[in-house]
N, C-alpha and C positions, 0 to 999 in steps of 0.2 A: 209648570215653570212660570214664574211673573215674565209678564209680558214689559215692552218697553215703554209705555204710557204710564203704566205703573210703578215701574223704577222712577221715573220723571216725578210722579206725584206725592212716592215716600220719600225723596229728599224735598220737592219744595214746601213740603208741611212744614218743615222746620228751618227751612233755610231759601226763602222767598224769594232771595237773588242767586240763584245754585245757576248753572251757565247750562242750562235746555239741551241748545245743539251738542255741548261735550258728551251730554250724557248721553244722547244720541247715538252720534258717532262711534262711542266706546262700544257701544250695547249691538250694533251692526257689524262693528269692528270684528269682535270678537264671537261672535256668534259664526260669519263667515270662515274666521281663521281654524274655528275650532271644527265646524261644520259637521258631519256625522259621527265624529268620536262619539265613542261611549264610554259608562262608567261601568263599572263592575256589576250592578245593579239592573244596568241597562238602559238607564234613563240616557238622553243626551248630554254627554259632557257640556256642555253650556250650563246646563243648569243648574250646575256646581258656581263657578263664578258669583250666579245672580243668587245664590243664595248668601254667598259671603258679602257681598253688596247688602243683602238683607239685614242681616245681623248688626253690620256697621251702621243701617241705616238708625236701626233703637237706638245706636249710640250718638246719634247723631249729627255725625264727623260728615267734613267738609266735602265738595263736589268730586274734587283732586284722588281725595281718599278712595271715595267711590267708584269713582273711574279703574282707579290702579287695582281694586277688588275685582273689577270686569276683565281689566285687561291681565289680573296676575298670571295665568298660566298660561300664556300664549308664547313666549319668546321659550320655554321650556317644553311645550306639549305640542305646539305649532311650528310654521315657515316662517313665522315675524321674527324681527331680528329687534335688537334694542336700538339699531339707527331709524329703522322705521316708525318705530313707536317715540321716539324722539321729533323726529319732521312731522308725527301727525298728531300727536298732544304734548309736544312739548319737553322739556328737558327736566323737566320736576315731576310729571307722572314718569316720563321713563326712566328716573332713575328708582323709582319707589318701585318699579315693576323689575327692574334688574336685580334691586334689593333682595326681592320675593324668589329667583329665581337659582335653584341648586346648581351647583358644580354638577360637571357631567363631564367633563374634558378629563378632567383628573385621575388619573391608574392607581386608586390606591390598594396596600395588601388586604386593607380587613374593612371590615362595613363600620368597626368603631372609627378606625380614622376618615371614613366618606363622612361619616357622623360628625367627627369634630370638626371636619376643615367648611363642613356647609354650617354648622352651626357658629363658627368663627364669623362666615363671609355673613350670616345672618345680624349676629351681632355688631360687625361693621356699620352694616346698613343702617341699624336701629339705633346706633349714635350717632349717625348721619343725622339721622330722619325719622322719630321717633314713632309717627305713622307705619312704617313697615311692622313695627310691632303688632299694633293692632289688626292690619291686612292678614298676616301669619296667625295671628290667634283665633281669627274670625275664619280662618281656612281651614287650621286643623278641628277648629269647635264642629265646624260641618262634617270635616271627615270622619270626627269621631261618632256625629248622630248616623251617618250611614255606613260601620264599622260591620254591620252584623254580613254583608254582602263580601266580603274579604273571606278567603281562604285563614283555618283557624293560626297557622304559624304565621302567618303577617299580622293578622286581628292582635295577639299575643304582643309583639313585636311594636307595634303602632303604639297600643295601649301603654306597654312600659316604656316608651319613649315620651310619651303624653305624660305620666305620672311624674315623669323625673327630671325633666325639660321643662315643657310648655308650661301646663302646669302651677309649679310652681314660679317659673319668671313669670305669670299674668297676675298671681299675689305679690313677687316682690315689686312689680308695678303698679300696684294697688286697685287689680282690676278685679275684684272681689267675685262677683255675678259667673262672670268667666272659668275663674279658679274652679268654682265649686263646681260647675259642672263638666267642667274636664274631666276632674277626679273621679268624681260619680259616674260616668262613661267609663273612663278607663278602668277602674273599680269592677262596673259590671261584667268588662269584655274579663278580664283577668283571673276574676274569681268570680264566678255566677253565683255559686253554691249562697258564698257565705253573704252576698249584696242580697240576694232574693231572701235570704233566712233575714237579716237585719231591716228590711225593708217591709217586710210581713210583720214583725214585730214593732215595726215604727206604724206601720197602721193602725193596727189593733190598740197600741198606746194612743193614739190620737183620737182611735172611737170613743176609748173607756174615758179621756182625759179634755175633749171636748169644751162640755161646759166650764172645766176648773181653767180653761184658756179663756174664754169670753169673761168670765167672775173675773179676773187678774187686768185682764185689760179694762174693763168697766170701775174697777177700783182703782186702780193704778190713773186712771184719765179722773177721775172722780176727787180724787185724793188732791193734785197738782191741781186742779181747776179751784179749789177750794184756796189754794195758796196762792191764789192769780198769776199760777203757771199755765199758758198754753199749749199745751202739748200732744203727738199723734202718738200714740201707743200701739203696735204692732206686734203680735205674737207670733213666731214661726217655729216650727222644728225643725233640730239639727237634720245634716244631709248623713244618708247611711253613711261614705265616706268617714264623716269624720269621728261617727260613733263608732266605727272599725279601728281609727287611729287610735282612737281613747281607750276601747277594749285592749289594743296590742300593746301599747306603751302603757297601760298601769297596769296590766293583768286583769282584768274584770269581767264579769260578767253581762250580760246585757240587765239582766232583773237589778244588778249593783250599781248600775249609772241614774244618778239621783237628779239630771240637769238635762235632761232631753229637751226640753223646750229652753227657748230664748225670746226675753221681750226688748225690744227695741223703743226707746222713747225718744221722740224725735221733737227739741224745744227752739227757740228763736234764736238765742246768743248762748253764750257763752257762759254769763255771768248764771240761766238758767239753768245749765248744765248742772251746775255745783248745790243751786237751790233744790233742783229737783232730787240731787243725792241725798240732799239732810233730810227731804220727805220723803223719801223709801228709806233710811237708816233710821228715820225718827218711828216710821209706821211699822217695821219688821226688823227683825236682827241680825247682823250681817253676819256671813260665814268666813271667820278668821281666815285669810292669808290669801282672799278671793278677791281681792279689790287691787286694781289698776288705774294710774290716771296717765293714758294717753293724750289726753289736750293739752297737760306740761308737758310732755315728751315724747311727742312723735314719732311713729315707728319711719322707719328710711322711707319707706314708701306711701309718705304722707297722712298714713292712718292716724286719726285724732278722733279719743273717742274715751269715756268714763266706764271702765267696767267693774262690777258687783255681783256678789251673789249672796240673796237674802234668803231665810227662811219665811216662805209666805204661806199664803191660805192653806190648809189643810194638811201643813207642814210638808208642804213640798219645797226641796228648794229651787229657786227660780233667778236665773242669767239675765242681767239687766245688760243693757248697752244703754248708756246716756249719748247723747251727740246731737249738734246743729243740722240744719239742712243741708247746707255747705259739704258738713264733715260728712254727712249718707251720702252725699256725690261722691264725695273722693273713695269714700270703703267700699263702695259699691263700682263705681266706674274707673277710679284709679287714673291715671294720668290724660284717660279721655274725657274727663269731664273739667279740664282746664278749655279757659275759652280760646287757645288759639284755632280748634280744627271745629269749634263749631261755629265764629262767625266769618269761618274763609279767610282770616287772613294769615296767608303763609307767604308773603311778600316781607314780614318783617318778625323780628324772635317776640314771643309774650314773656311780657315781663312774669304772669303767671306760670310760666314753663321754667325761665331760666331759675325761678325760686322752688320748682319741685326737686325736691330733696331724693325722690326716686330716680329724677331722669340724671339729675347730676353724676349721682351716687353710680347709675350703669355707665356713665361715660368715664369716670375716672375706673373703673373696674376695667372695663375695654382698653383704655388707654395702658392700661397697667399688664393686663393677662393677653397682649396681641402679641408680646415681641418674644422671637426664641423659641418658645413650644412647640412641638409637634401637637399634631392635632389631638393627639389620644391624651397630650396631658394637659392641651388647652381644656378638653372637652372636661378633665376631672377637676383642674382647678377651677373652671367655671360654675359646675355642677357645688366645690366647695363655698365658691364665692356668695353664690345666688340663694341657696335651697336652705337654707337654714333658719331654726326659729332664733330670735335672739337675745341679748342679753345686754344691759346697757350698766356702765361702768364710768366712775368718775377720775379725772387727773386730782392731784391733790389742787387745783385753783378753780375745779367745780369743771372743767371744760368734760362735757357726756362725751362718753366713745361706744359708740352702740357694735357688736360684735355677735357671731355667730356662737348658740349654746354649744359648750366644751370649751369655746376657745380659753387660751393659757396667758399670763403676763407675757409671755413671750410677743403674744398673738397682740395683744394690747401696746405692748411698746413699737411695734410696727405700724398700727395703727395710727399713734399719735406723728409715728415721725420713722422715716428708714433709717436714720441716723440714730435714734433711740434706739430701736432693736439691733442694731448692729454693733452698739457699745453697753448694752443692758449683758450686767452680771448678777444680777440679783433684783428683789421682789418684795415691796412693803404690802400686805394687804392687810384694809383698816387699820394701819397702824402695826403689823403685827409683820415679820420678817416670814417671809411664805417662799416654799422651794419654785423657781420660775414655772415650772408644768402644772401646776396648781389648777384647778379648773375652777374659773371666775364664777361668782353668781351676782342675781341682780341687785343693784344699788352699792357692790363693791367699791372703794375709793383705792385705786392702785397708785404708789409710786413705785417706779424703776430707778435701782439702783445701779449706774455707769459708770464705767473705767474705760481712758481714753487709749485707742490702741488696740481693743480689744476685735477682734473677728469673731461673728456667730460661727459655732461649732458643727459641720455638714449636716451631724445626724438631726438639728435641730427642724430639718427640714423634712424628716418625718412625724416630726412632736407636734407641728403647728395644726392649726385648722384653716387659717384664711387663707386662701391665693396669694394675698398681697405677700406675706408674710412667707412663704416657700418661695414665691419668686424674689422676694431681698435677698433670701439667704443663700440662692442657688448662684446670685448674681455676687453676691458679696464672696463664697467660695471660690468661684471662676475666678475674682481681681485675684484674692489673697493667693490663689495658686500661679497665673501669669504673671506674679511680683515674685514669688519665689523663682521662677523660671528666667525675669528679668534679673535679680540678683545673681541668681549663679551664669548666667550668659556675661554679666558685667565682667566678673571671676574671671571667666573663661577669654575673654579677650584680654583683658588685661597680662593677664601670663602670656597668648599666643604674642603680642606687640612687644613685649617684653621681650619675648625668643627670637622676634624679628630683629629686634635692635628698631624700634622706632616706637615713639610717642602717641600714646592713646589718652583721645578726651574725647568727651560728649559731644564737644563743637564740632571738632572734625569727623566724628561718625555722622554727625545729622546732614552734615554736605555731600557726603556720601549715599545717604537713601536712594537717592535715583538710580545708583548705579546697582543697588541691593534689591530694587523693586518694592520696597516698604515705604511709607507712610511717616512710621512713628520711630522716634529712638526705643520706647519702650518694647514696641513690638519686634523689633528686631532687637533687642536684647534676652527678649522671651525665646526668641525663635533660636536664636543662638544656644539657650538654654535649653530646651525641648531636641537639640538638634538636628531641628530644620536649614539653618546655617552654620555652615564649616568656618572653625573661624579663622581659616586661612582665606577663605574669600572676601572675607570683611576687612582685613589687613590690606590685601591687595584693592578692594574697593577706594578705601580710603588714601590708598599708596599706589597707586598706579604703575610703578616701575618697580616695585617689588618682585622679588625672584624669590621664592620658597626651594632655595638649592637643598639636594637632598643626597646624599651618601647613596653611590651603587647598589646594587641588592647581592651580598654575600653567598657568594655561589659556592656547592662544591659540599652542603651539608646534608652528612648522611642523618639516617632512621626517616621518620613520618611525621611531618609537623612540626620539625623545630625548627628553630633561629637563632639566631649567635649575635654578639657583639663582642669586639672592640677595642678598649679605651672608649671612646667621645660618639663611635658609631651608632647610627640610629637603626636598631634593633629594627629585626623585618622576621617576619613570616608568610610563608604559602598557604594559602587556602584555596583545596579542589574545585574543581566547578561542581561538585554535586552539594560541597558545604561540609564534606569529612575531614578528617585530617590524615587519611591513610596513601597518598600518593608523595609524591618526590618532588622537591619543589623545582621547579621552570623556572627561565627567566623572565622577570619584567612581571611578575604574576604574583608578587611579593606586597604584603602589605606594612611599611614600617610603625613600629610600636614604640614608644620612646619612652625611657625612664628607668630599664630592667639594663644587667648585665650577668654575662653565662650564657647558657645554652639551656633552652624550656620547649617542654611541648605546649602546644595552643589549641587549644579545644573552645566548641561553643556551647551555653548554657544549654542542657538535654532539652530545655522545654522551652519555647519560643525561638532561640537562637537571636541574630543580632542582625542587624543587613546597615550597609554603608547609609550615614544622615542618622541611624541612632546617636544618641552620647553613650558612650559604653564605659564599661570598668570592666578589670581585669581584675580578679582573683586568685591571688598564689596558693596552691595547694603541695607542700614539701611532698618531690616524689612524684609527684602528678603531672606539675606541668600549672598554665594558667587558663583559667576560665572566662569567656568574656562574656561581660553581662549587660545590657541594655540598662541603662540608668533608671528608668523606672521597676525595673525587675522587684515583684516581692520578696523574690531568693533573696535579695541581698541583705535583707532583716536578717537574714542568719547570722553575718557575716560583723554585722554592728559595733561588737565588743572585741574585735580584732583585726585594727586600724592597720595591725603592722603587713597584713594580707592585702590590702588595698594597693592595688597600682594604675597611675596615671597613662592612658591607652586612647589612641584616637588611630581615626580613619585615612587611607591617605591611596585609593587605590586610584589605579594608571588606566583611565579612560581609553587605551585604546587596547588595553588587554582586557576587557569585561567578563566578570567571574559574578557568578550565582553564586547567591547567598541564600542560609534557611529563616524561613517563617511558617507561623502558625496562624490559620484565620479558623475562628469560629462562626458557623452559620446557620439562621433559622429559616427554612422554608417550606412553602406548602407541599401538602403531602400529594403529589398529582403526578400521573406519568408524565414523562419529559422533562422534570426539572433539572435531576442531576444534567441530565445532557446539556440543558441550559446554561447552567452554573460553568460546568467544566468548557462550553465553549468558550462562554465568556472570558476565563484564564489563557484558554489558546491565543482568543484575540486578542492578548495583552503579553505575547511572549512569554507569560511566566511557566514555567514546569511545575506539576503535579507529582511528590513524592509519596506523599500516602495520602488516603479519604478514611475516615472514620465515620459509621451512622448511628445514628442514635433517634426513635420514634417517640418524645414525652409525650405528646399527644395525638389522637387520630389525624387531628388534621396539618398538623408540622411534624417535620424532621429536621432533626438536626446532624449539620456535618462539621467532623473538624479536618481541616484538610492543611497537609505538610506541603509549602511551598518553596520553589528555591527561583526568588529574584533580583532581579540586579542589585536594587538600594531603592531607600523610604521613600524617595517618590514616585518608582515604579510600586511600589507596594500599595502608597497610598490611591495610587492612581485607580488601581485594580476595587481596591477595597469600594471607591467611591461610583466605580462603574456598577460592581455588584448590588448594591444598595438600590440604583436605580432599575434593577433587571424588576420584574413583575412580580414574579415568582416569590423572591427575597424578602424575608418579613425582616430580618436582622441582620449584621455581618457587624463583627468584631476581631480586633488582632490579639492573639494570646500573647501573652509577654511569661508565663509561669505557668 
């Protein structure tokens, strides 16, 4: 275990002005806080944060980052608090440590939800201060180095998470050295036999071709020197995981790989990069299709280099990377190579960091993804946005757009601007009309054909690749649905005011918004359209003196569930407490329904029912009566070609005579003892009545339930569903209207 003076010496070796007192205080504080805690290996837990700090000293990071590394587990695993850290070490270090602390107080149903919420918190902290990322990656690297002491199941889970999230994140931020080691360690734990086989074969190839590597290094150095180019040539073999990925991607055997070795040519200037390329291509033939210029077109993580493959000595394929020393530093250490955290200048933003494409991109991504999604969706979209290989395409004006591999013109359109994506109706790729779902290739010039007033189809969400496109499509779909509801609400209110003999105007409604507990006109109109606000209540809010006078209930109706209307009277029907229609009517238990004549029986939709607060429609069936459907019922599509059967109905329940109405909800719950009792208790606490329950077990872990309920109204049902969703054992709850 590293001693106190050794930590100080490591930091002072590259930063003589480091705060020695601060480092000493952090060392002592963390050692006392962790006390006798042990790791799975049996080592003192305190050895772990010291090793994390040691990894970061190799990156030559500032003393505040090193202190945060030493303290990074104190809030999570000891009695230390954020307030105490702030007091002893300052709010800057306190924020870093807090950003590295997992969320423990939230009770998530699934591990994926927990993982997603913790990752959301981490990304937000990284966007505020990128040093959080550097400490987190060093933390994960040391954990992976000591993963062998964990149980097999936990090893596999941590290795998979590392391969899916942390290694790609390190790569996206340009920290290639840490990414390579994380990938290899994860690969070794997930596929130990494959790892050992490839590593053994690589050792054999290195033994056979060791002389060849030295020959190529010497030959390249000599040829470049003859042209007056000072260069450092370094040969290296590829890592087992990168070999495995290539074999999997191209369905190749190990013997078919011809570029196991790669050579890096480090020169002084950008001009020397291109001069060196000329020397290499003059000496040896280039392999067609294997030339890439990331100097003129850098990757989004700021990576810059010229890549080429040639047929070198011994007819061997030789992969070459040509770059300057600065480019090499960024390629290996990514954002950690910027001077902000090397010189200790943390009190002001660094122009180099501000110009970092990877950091700017990360902040844009976080801003885009942080709102609205569930933890699982956030994790899924972040993976989509962060962890794909890239293609580079151009607008007709020459603007470069970097996209994940597999992206479509729809993704391209949203990358240009959200409005461009929302109004896209077609695309031209390299001047030719192409489907919007075409897969883009490197170098494609893409022109988007637009149409004003266009709304993106909801189906696009499942077809695009980028998180930005998915979020924008979902938002546009929500806005379009809301606009439709607002339009419907406007029509409902105009008719309601006309029936009341009052004048409707948007200005009058705006002045009444406080009485409706709403903040905007559009929200109110949409709420009326969805049936959340009764139109009569809006009339009363605008005209407080208005009284909705109704005709008295028509008594003496015979049969079951029948209603009658004479002349211009309001038509009324009685709904018994159990929601059926087999009980004779009683006084003051009727619901007026406007717009019919005659006497007809009333029924609710056989699946889903309807409750007061729903916007409802009546469907007339000759000889059978009227069936009441909620407006959102998909079953109404069956009657679209029969408009003469549609009747305008509405609720008017007497508040002094409550009745229950039928509704159906579908739940998915963890399969464990006592869950059904918990769910039924929540329903009972809400004063709802259970009419029937059907259970289905789709997986060993979860049980599906279909529950038929009787509730007072939509507000009652919504409140019940909201409480069920917060119940620990319940995964999902949805109302069924079909």
